[in-house]
C-alpha positions in Angstrom: 79.1 18.4 31.8 76.1 19.5 33.7 72.7 20.2 32.1 73.2 23.9 32.8 76.6 24.0 31.1 75.1 22.2 28.0 72.3 24.7 27.7 74.8 27.5 28.0 76.9 26.1 25.2 73.9 25.8 23.0 72.9 29.3 23.8 76.4 30.4 23.1 76.5 28.7 19.7 73.2 30.0 18.6 74.4 33.2 16.9 77.1 31.2 15.0 74.6 28.7 13.8 72.4 31.5 12.6 75.3 33.1 10.8 76.2 29.8 9.1 72.6 29.1 8.2 72.3 32.7 6.8 75.5 32.2 4.7 74.3 28.8 3.4 70.9 30.3 2.5 72.6 33.2 0.8 74.8 30.9 -1.1 72.0 28.8 -2.4 70.1 31.9 -3.4 73.1 33.2 -5.3 73.6 29.8 -7.0 69.9 29.8 -7.9 70.2 33.2 -9.4 73.3 32.1 -11.4 71.5 29.0 -12.6 68.5 31.0 -13.6 70.7 33.5 -15.5 72.5 30.7 -17.2 69.2 29.0 -18.3 68.0 32.3 -19.7 71.2 32.6 -21.7 70.8 29.0 -23.0 67.3 29.7 -24.0 68.4 32.7 -26.1 71.2 30.7 -27.7 68.8 27.8 -28.6 66.2 30.2 -29.9 68.7 32.1 -32.0 70.1 28.9 -33.4 66.7 27.6 -34.3 65.9 30.9 -36.1 69.1 30.7 -38.1 68.5 27.1 -39.1 65.0 27.9 -40.2 66.2 30.9 -42.2 68.8 28.7 -44.0 66.3 26.0 -44.7 63.9 28.6 -46.2 66.6 30.1 -48.4 67.6 26.6 -49.6 64.0 25.8 -50.5 63.5 29.1 -52.4 66.8 28.6 -54.3 66.0 25.1 -55.6 67.1 24.8 -59.3 63.6 24.2 -60.5 62.4 27.4 -58.8 65.3 29.4 -60.2 64.6 28.1 -63.7 60.9 29.0 -63.3 61.8 32.5 -62.1 63.8 33.3 -65.3 61.3 31.8 -67.7 62.0 28.0 -67.7 59.1 25.9 -66.6 59.4 24.2 -63.2 58.0 20.9 -64.3 57.7 18.6 -67.3 54.1 19.6 -67.8 54.9 23.3 -68.0 57.3 23.2 -70.9 54.8 24.0 -73.5 53.4 27.0 -71.6 56.8 28.7 -71.2 57.3 31.7 -73.4 60.8 32.8 -72.5 64.0 31.3 -71.3 67.5 32.0 -70.2 68.9 32.4 -73.7 66.3 34.9 -74.6 66.7 36.9 -71.4 70.4 37.1 -72.0 69.9 38.5 -75.4 71.0 35.4 -77.2 69.0 34.0 -80.2 65.9 32.3 -78.7 65.7 28.6 -78.9 62.4 27.1 -77.6 63.0 24.6 -74.7 60.2 22.5 -76.0 62.4 21.4 -78.9 65.9 21.5 -77.4 67.5 18.1 -77.9 67.6 16.1 -74.6 71.4 15.9 -74.7 71.7 19.7 -75.2 69.3 20.3 -72.3 71.2 18.0 -70.0 74.5 19.7 -71.0 73.0 23.1 -70.1 71.8 21.7 -66.8 75.2 20.4 -65.9 76.7 23.9 -66.2 73.9 25.5 -64.3 73.2 22.9 -61.6 75.8 20.1 -61.9 74.4 18.0 -58.9 70.7 18.6 -59.4 70.7 17.9 -63.1 71.9 14.4 -62.8 69.5 13.4 -60.0 66.5 15.3 -61.6 67.0 15.2 -65.4 63.3 15.4 -65.9 63.2 19.2 -65.4 65.0 19.5 -68.7 62.7 17.1 -70.6 60.6 18.4 -73.5 56.8 18.4 -73.2 54.9 15.7 -74.9 52.5 16.7 -77.7 48.8 16.4 -77.0 47.5 12.9 -77.8 44.4 14.5 -79.3 45.3 14.2 -82.9 42.5 16.5 -84.0 44.7 19.3 -82.5 47.8 18.2 -84.4 48.8 21.2 -86.7 49.8 18.9 -89.6 46.5 17.2 -89.7 44.7 20.6 -89.5 46.7 22.0 -92.4 46.1 19.1 -94.7 42.4 18.6 -93.7 41.7 22.2 -94.5 43.4 21.7 -97.9 41.3 18.6 -98.7 38.1 20.4 -97.7 39.0 23.5 -99.7 40.0 21.7 -102.9 43.7 22.8 -102.9 47.0 21.2 -101.9 49.7 22.2 -99.4 53.3 22.2 -100.5 55.5 19.9 -98.4 59.1 21.3 -98.9 61.9 18.7 -98.6 64.5 20.7 -96.7 68.2 19.8 -96.3 69.5 23.0 -94.7 68.4 26.0 -92.6 68.2 28.1 -95.8 65.4 25.9 -97.2 63.6 26.1 -93.8 63.8 29.9 -93.8 62.7 30.1 -97.5 59.7 27.9 -96.8 58.4 30.0 -93.9 59.1 33.3 -95.7 57.2 32.1 -98.8 54.3 31.0 -96.6 54.1 34.3 -94.9 54.5 36.3 -98.1 51.7 34.3 -99.8 49.6 33.8 -96.6 49.8 30.1 -97.3 50.1 27.1 -95.1 53.3 25.0 -95.6 54.9 21.8 -94.4 58.6 21.7 -93.7 59.7 18.1 -94.6 62.9 16.4 -93.5 64.4 13.1 -94.3 65.9 10.7 -91.7 69.3 12.1 -92.9 68.4 15.3 -91.0 68.4 13.4 -87.8 71.4 11.1 -88.4 73.6 13.9 -89.9 73.1 16.6 -87.3 71.7 14.7 -84.3 68.4 16.5 -84.5 69.6 20.1 -84.7 67.9 20.7 -88.0 64.7 19.2 -86.7 64.8 21.7 -83.8 65.5 24.6 -86.2 62.5 23.5 -88.3 60.2 23.2 -85.2 61.4 26.6 -84.0 60.6 28.2 -87.3 57.2 26.6 -87.4 56.4 27.8 -83.9 57.4 31.4 -84.7 55.6 31.6 -88.1 52.6 33.9 -88.5 50.9 31.3 -90.7 50.2 27.6 -90.2 53.5 25.6 -90.5 54.0 21.9 -89.6 57.1 19.7 -89.5 57.0 16.2 -91.1 59.5 13.4 -91.6 59.5 11.8 -95.0 60.3 8.1 -95.6 61.3 6.8 -92.2 62.3 3.4 -93.4 63.3 1.5 -90.2 61.5 1.1 -86.9 64.5 2.5 -85.2 64.5 5.8 -87.0 60.7 6.2 -86.6 61.0 5.8 -82.8 64.0 8.0 -82.7 62.2 10.8 -84.6 59.1 10.4 -82.5 61.1 10.6 -79.2 63.2 13.5 -80.4 60.4 16.0 -80.4 59.6 18.6 -83.1 57.8 16.4 -85.6 54.1 16.8 -86.1 54.0 13.9 -88.6 56.1 10.9 -89.7 55.9 8.8 -92.8 56.1 5.2 -91.6 57.6 3.7 -94.8 57.9 -0.1 -94.3 57.3 -0.7 -98.0 60.6 -2.6 -98.4 59.4 -5.4 -96.1 57.1 -8.2 -97.2 53.4 -7.4 -96.9 52.7 -9.2 -93.7 55.7 -7.7 -91.8 55.0 -4.3 -93.4 51.5 -4.3 -91.9 52.6 -5.5 -88.5 55.4 -2.9 -88.2 53.3 -0.1 -89.6 50.5 -0.8 -87.1 52.9 -0.9 -84.2 54.7 2.3 -85.3 51.5 4.2 -86.0 50.4 3.5 -82.4 53.9 4.5 -81.1 53.6 7.8 -82.9 50.0 8.5 -82.0 50.9 8.0 -78.3 53.2 10.9 -78.7 50.7 13.2 -80.5 52.3 12.5 -84.0 50.2 11.7 -87.1 51.4 9.2 -89.7 51.6 8.7 -93.4 52.2 5.4 -95.3 52.7 4.2 -98.8 50.7 1.2 -100.1 52.2 -0.3 -103.2 55.6 1.0 -103.9 56.7 4.2 -105.6 59.6 3.5 -107.9 62.9 5.5 -108.1 65.0 7.4 -105.6 65.9 10.9 -104.5 68.5 12.6 -102.3 67.9 11.4 -98.8 65.9 8.3 -99.6 66.7 5.4 -101.9 64.1 2.9 -103.2 65.8 2.5 -106.6 66.5 -1.2 -106.1 62.8 -2.0 -105.4 60.3 -2.7 -108.1 57.5 -0.2 -108.3 54.0 -1.6 -107.5 50.9 0.4 -108.2 48.3 0.8 -105.4 44.9 -0.7 -105.6 41.8 0.6 -103.7 41.8 -2.7 -101.8 45.4 -2.1 -100.6 44.6 1.4 -99.7 41.7 0.1 -97.5 44.1 -2.3 -95.8 46.5 0.5 -94.9 43.8 2.7 -93.7 42.8 0.0 -91.2 46.3 0.4 -89.6 45.3 3.8 -88.3 47.3 6.1 -90.7 46.2 9.6 -91.4 47.7 10.2 -94.9 48.1 7.8 -97.8 50.8 8.1 -100.6 49.5 6.0 -103.4 51.6 4.7 -106.3 49.7 5.5 -109.6 52.5 5.9 -112.1 54.5 8.6 -110.1 58.1 7.9 -109.3 60.8 9.4 -107.0 63.5 11.3 -109.0 63.6 11.5 -112.8 60.8 10.3 -115.1 62.8 10.0 -118.3 62.0 11.4 -121.8 58.4 10.3 -121.9 57.5 12.1 -118.7 55.0 10.9 -116.0 52.6 8.1 -117.0 50.0 8.8 -114.4 46.8 6.7 -114.0 44.3 9.3 -112.9 41.5 6.7 -112.9 43.4 4.7 -110.3 44.0 7.8 -108.2 40.3 8.7 -108.3 39.2 5.2 -107.3 41.5 5.2 -104.3 40.2 8.6 -103.3 36.6 7.3 -103.6 37.5 4.2 -101.5 39.3 5.9 -98.6 39.1 9.6 -99.0 36.5 10.0 -96.3 39.1 8.7 -93.7 42.5 9.7 -95.0 44.0 12.4 -97.2 46.1 11.6 -100.3 49.7 12.7 -100.8 51.6 13.1 -104.0 55.2 11.9 -104.1 57.5 12.4 -107.1 56.4 15.9 -108.1 59.6 16.6 -110.0 60.5 20.1 -111.2 60.8 19.1 -114.8 57.2 17.9 -115.4 55.0 19.0 -112.5 53.8 22.5 -113.4 50.5 24.1 -112.8 48.5 22.0 -115.2 49.7 18.6 -113.9 49.4 19.7 -110.3 45.8 20.8 -110.7 44.9 17.4 -112.3 46.1 15.4 -109.3 44.6 17.9 -106.9 41.2 17.4 -108.6 41.6 13.7 -108.0 41.9 14.2 -104.3 45.6 15.0 -103.5 45.9 17.5 -100.6 49.6 17.4 -100.0 52.4 17.6 -102.6 56.0 16.8 -101.8 58.4 19.1 -103.5 62.2 18.5 -103.6 64.2 19.6 -106.6 61.5 22.2 -107.4 63.0 24.2 -104.6 66.5 22.9 -103.9 67.7 23.1 -107.5 67.4 26.9 -107.3 69.8 27.0 -104.3 72.3 24.8 -106.2 72.0 27.0 -109.3 73.0 30.1 -107.3 76.0 28.2 -105.8 77.1 27.1 -109.3 76.9 30.5 -110.7 78.5 32.6 -107.9 80.6 30.3 -105.7 84.1 31.7 -105.4 83.1 35.1 -106.7 80.6 36.3 -104.1 80.9 36.4 -100.3 79.5 33.4 -98.5 76.8 35.5 -96.9 75.7 36.8 -100.3 75.5 33.2 -101.6 73.4 32.1 -98.7 71.0 35.0 -99.0 70.6 34.8 -102.7 70.1 31.1 -102.6 67.4 31.5 -99.9 65.7 34.2 -102.0 65.8 32.0 -105.1 64.1 29.1 -103.2 61.5 31.4 -101.7 60.5 32.7 -105.1 60.1 29.1 -106.4 58.0 28.1 -103.5 55.7 31.0 -103.9 55.1 30.0 -107.5 54.1 26.5 -106.4 51.7 27.9 -103.8 50.0 29.8 -106.6 49.8 26.7 -108.8 48.5 24.5 -106.0 45.9 27.0 -104.8 47.2 27.4 -101.2 48.0 31.1 -101.6 45.7 33.2 -99.3 44.5 30.1 -97.4 46.4 30.7 -94.2 
């Protein structure tokens, strides 16, 4: 083909080429627009998904079990338990039970129903708060220290049931007197701590000073269990049935264990003879306390001392108590500036106003009372069981105990001292 023919062909093809190029250009432009539109749609989808995920994460965070507990009155952490003033039970109209004294097993059972997964992996949210380690703020030590300074004694009521706890607090409020609710280890082993929590709840709600104390914890295991249970302000570390060297070693160790949990301690130098319901030392020979023994026990870090000066647990026999007041006075003179004295064995039969005032004058600031209260409850049951409704028996028995306690508050000088 000649050069002219070639140029003509190119000239002829030029419009077609332009059309093709225009079509291609238009296609790319359309494709670009489609891609741009698709990218915009993808951005919207990604943005929306991100927003939804963030919203779900926020809701999950706000709905954590500890935050839910806090919103309805439960504290959100271990340190907040003591500050909480309401709880789920109270909000629902059920009888209020303070979370500070709910048994750990009960707390965990409750948490399983509320938050079955979270409660197992985070059981600490249900743990009771520890008492302050500042023993000067312990309510039991405050009550007895005030009695020692004021020249009167505080009744420590040995309670075996809820009725005795109620009677003790009602008597204290009626007489404007401090009182100590006292429980034996039986109260822990029998009801797995429920009676302890009831006593602690009553003490918390009382309008007068009330403390909770364990009497005669006679094994290291029960001392530790009571200390860990929560609810006790004081524990009597009674290792008197061990030989002296082991007695001292165990007492020192257990006093420290209790103090670390904000609990004060009582101990018994010598050995108080006899036995009573809930504690048995009847097979041990009574040994009277000397001032030197008292000094040795004070060095172990105890707060209260229960000396043996002729007093016994249980019945005294026809001759009555053979108390050595000189011995009691010498013990008070030796250690009374560091510990307060406790009277054990103040049986109903013999310890009336005159005898109580004599031991108080010698330095006693806390008197343990057992049958002086509980016999009145039993008397009501004996007289009316089977003839009166159960509720009437409970109420009359409670009232009888309250009346007896009030009389002892008058005799011991604690009335009006709250």
